[in-house]
N, C-alpha and C positions, 0 to 999 in steps of 0.2 A: 748306284748302278756299278756293276763290276767293270773295272778299268779295261780288261781285255775285250769285253763285249762292246764297250764304248769305242775302242779302236776299230773293231770289226764294222760297227755301224758307220763310222766315219768313212772308212774306205769304200763301203758299198755306196754311200751317197756320192762320193767323189767319182766313182766309176759311172754312175748314172749320168752325172752332169759333165763328165770329162772324157768321152770316148775319143779315140784317135783315128784319123783317117789316113790310110796309106794306099796310094794308087787307086783312089776312088772306092776303097773298101773300108768300112767302119769296123773297128774292133775295140774290145774292152782293154783298158790299160792294166798293166801288171802292178803289183805292190811296189816294186822297185821304181817303175816309172812315176807312180804317184808320189813317192818320197822325193824323187828328184825334181818333179814339177812343183810340188807344194812343200817348201822347206820346213814350214812350221806345221807339220802334220799331226803331231802328237798332242791331242786334246787332253789325254789323261795326265800328261806331265804338266800341262798348263793348269789343270784343276788342282793338282797337288801343290803347285807353286803358290796359287792363290790361297789355298787352305793354310799353308804354312805362314803366309804373310798375315792372314787374319788372326791366326793363333798368336803370332808375335805381338800383334796389336792388342789382343785381349790380355796378354800377360803384362803389358806395360801400362795399361790405362789405370785411372784412379780407382781405389778400393770402393768408393761410394757409388760408382756406376753399376747399373743392373747387369750389364754384360759381364763385368768382373765378378759380381756375386754369383751369377749363373756358372761362369767358368770355373770358379773355385769350389762350387758346391758338389756334394756327393749324393747321388740318388739313393733313396732307401729301398 
């Protein structure tokens, strides 16, 4: 999935479940409000971090493991 689309989807979900009430009137939160409310908002960055962590693991594991063989192989 495209990372920009993932971020857009995440903000839409947060808006649905996190409207703000001011003086008895409900409204949709802005992107800035969502960033301030949910400090760890960037799912795309979290996915990239986990991918890099897994890649580092695949590079370090034993040559006999299937994951290492697949990681080092070149598709024809």
